[in-house]
C-alpha positions in Angstrom: 94.9 93.0 98.4 94.3 96.8 98.5 95.2 99.1 95.8 98.0 101.6 96.4 95.5 104.5 97.0 93.3 102.2 99.4 96.6 101.7 101.1 97.7 105.3 101.5 94.3 105.9 102.9 94.6 103.0 105.5 98.0 104.2 106.6 96.7 107.8 106.8 93.8 106.5 109.3 96.4 104.4 111.2 98.8 107.1 111.6 96.2 109.7 112.8 95.0 107.3 115.3 98.6 106.4 116.6 99.0 110.4 116.9 95.9 111.4 118.4 94.6 108.2 120.2 90.9 108.6 118.2 90.0 108.2 114.6 89.9 110.8 112.0 87.0 112.5 110.2 86.9 112.0 106.3 87.7 115.6 106.0 90.8 115.2 108.2 92.1 112.2 106.1 91.3 114.3 103.0 93.4 117.2 104.3 96.3 114.9 105.2 96.3 113.4 101.9 95.5 116.6 100.1 92.5 115.4 98.0 88.8 115.5 98.2 86.4 114.0 100.5 84.4 112.0 98.4 87.5 110.1 97.3 88.3 109.5 100.6 84.9 108.2 101.4 84.9 105.9 98.5 88.0 104.5 99.7 87.1 104.1 103.3 84.0 102.1 102.0 86.3 99.6 100.1 88.5 99.2 103.2 85.4 98.3 105.3 84.0 96.2 102.8 87.5 94.3 102.6 87.4 94.0 106.4 90.4 96.2 107.2 88.3 98.6 109.0 85.0 99.3 110.7 82.6 102.2 110.7 79.4 103.3 112.3 77.3 104.9 109.6 76.4 108.5 110.0 78.8 108.9 112.9 82.0 110.9 113.0 85.2 109.2 114.7 83.9 105.8 114.4 86.6 104.3 112.2 88.4 101.5 113.7 91.0 99.1 112.3 90.3 95.7 112.3 93.6 94.1 110.6 96.9 95.1 109.4 97.6 95.7 105.8 100.2 93.4 104.1 103.2 95.3 104.0 
């Protein structure tokens, strides 16, 4: 189960990918959500640990959605 803030970050990633056809950077997610990059980074790491997304460490635009969030 995700927290509300984790779910918001997940949905921002999902929306960005649907709109652009590629994954967002942490900075782009932070801009969408009007928050700081560190906060986004922390939540992305939790989403990855919980198996909702995957990333390639040190590479930009590598976020992939692995499973849907329970609505």
